Structure formats: C-alpha cells, structure tokens
N, C-alpha and C positions, 0 to 999 in steps of 0.2 A: 870772439867767443861765439860758439854755436850752441843754440839751445833747442832741444827737442822736447815736444810735449806729447804726452800720451793722448791718443784719440779719445774723444768724448764717446763716440759710438763706433762699433765695428759691425759690419754686415757679414752674415754667414755666406760663404761661397759654396756652390755645389762642386763636387769633385768630378762630375761627369764631363766628358769631352764634348758631348752633343746635347742639344736642347731636347727635352723629352716632353711629350704631351700625353695626357690621359685621353682615352677614346671617349668622346662626348656621349652622354645619354641619348639613346635613340639611334645611334650609329653603330652598325655591326661590322666589325672587321674580323675575318676569320683566317686561320692559318692551318695548313696541314704540314706535317713533317715526318721524316723517315730517317733511319740510320744511313749514313753514307754521305754523298754529296748531291747537289741539286740535279745533276745529270742522271743520277741513279734512281729517279722517282719510279716506284713500282706502278705498274698499270692497274693493279688492284691489291687490296690488302690481303695478306695470307698469313697464316701462323708463323711462317719462317721469314716473311718480309712485311712486318706491320707498318701501317700508316696511321698516325695519330692526328687528331684535329682538336681545335678549340677556338675560343674567342679571345682576341687581344684586349688587354686592359690598358696598356700604354705602349707608346712607340717612340723610338728615336732613331737617328741614323746609326747609332751604335748597337741597337738591338730592340727587343720587345719582351713584354710579359704576357704569357698566355695562360688562360684558365680553361680547364677541361674537366669533364665528369668521368673521363676514361682513366680509371685508376690502374690500368695495365701499364701505365708509364712508370710504375715502380721498378721496371727493368732498366730504366735509364739511369745514367750516372753523370755527375758533373764531369765536364771535359769531353763527353761524347760529341762526335762530329755528326751533323745532320744536314739534310737538304730541307729547305722550307719553301712553301708556296703561300704567299699572303694575298688574299682577295679583299679588296676594299669595298665591294658591294656588287650587286647584280649588274651585269652589263659592263663592268669595268675590267680592264686587263689585270691579270695577276702578275705579281713580281716573284721571281725565283732568286734564291740566294743560298749560300752555304752559311752555316752558323755553328756555334758551339754552345752546348748546354752549360750555363753558369750555375744554376741551382734548381733543385726539384723539391717541392714541399707537398707532401700528400696528407690530406685531411679526410674528414668524413665524406665519402662519395665525391671527392673533388681533388684536383691537383693544380698547383700553380708552378709554372716553369719559366725560368728566365733564360733568354737566348741572347747571345752576342753575335752579330754579323761578323763574318770572316772574309777578308780579301776583297772587299768591294772597291777599294781604291786601286786595285791592281789591273783592271781591264776597263775598256770603254763600256761594256755591258754593265759592269759593276758601278761605274760612275753614273750611268743612266738610272740605275736602281737607287743610288744615293740621292740623286736629284728628285726622283719621284717620291721617295720617303720624306725628304726635306719639305717638299710642297705639301704633303699630307700633314706633317707635324705643324706647319704654319696654319693650315686650314683648321686643324683640330684645336689649336690654341685660340684661334679667333672665334671658334664656336663655343668655347668655354666661357661662361659668365665671369666677369672680372672678379667678383667676390668669391668665386670658387678656385681661383688660381692661387698657387702657393706664393706666399710673400717672403721676402728676405726678412729675417728676424734680427733684431739688435741683440748683441751679446754684451753682457756686463762682466 
C-alpha cells in the first residue's frame, strides 16, 4: 500500500527563467535604446531615428525594466525590436544587446518599459554579455539588505 500525504506547506515558485535583482538605492544604471538592432545605433538622435534613454529599476539575464520621463515612447509597441546600450556607471564599459519590448506603460510624465534580451546565447559576444549581467545581478542582490529581498510565501 502506497500512502501519499498532502504537503503541510507549499512555497511559491517564480516563473522566471533567470534570477532578477532590483537596482540598489544609490546605484544608477542607465540604458539607451533605439529601433532596430544593436549594430544600428544612431550617432545622434533625430526625429526620424530617435534614441530613448532612462534608468533601470531591475535587471536579469532575461531582460530589464526601464523608467523614463520621455513620454515620446508612446510610439513604441509590444514586440518592437530594439538595440540597447546599458551603462552600469561612470568609467565602466557599456554592454550592447538586441532586445524586444515586452510592455510599455505610460503614466503622468513617465513611462515604464519592460525589455527581453534576444539571442544572447547565440554568440560568444552574447555569452560574454550574459556573464557580465549575471555578475551584476549577484552584486546587486548582495547590496540589497536581507529584509528588503522578496521572500517565498507559503500558500494555503
């Protein structure tokens, strides 16, 4: 006879494939992005080739969330392909990647945009970018006070 018991506690699992970290207070991570791919970065913004920028609120090897006061992003749509340049601070090397816009939320004088990295596993350069992002995610998590980190919640 086989007897199975219902678990007393269940933990909530994230559906994310990659570990995500919020950008710690006092740390500024900025990104610029443009329509097209990373190789098509315009030399300067123009009405026909805009470049948007903003500040990251979180980061993972799968993508990031960006906040901007530039509401001209209302021209963007879910699914748009963009090139991105992420700068982790003054004097640090920028990373470049291709991404897809997953969502755009526009509010009063601000916009929040979710990006998903595309194709990083396909090349050595992309794998190097993934490695750099992974190192930053670990660093950001270590910088976040323990009581500020999300906890797994029991489900009843």
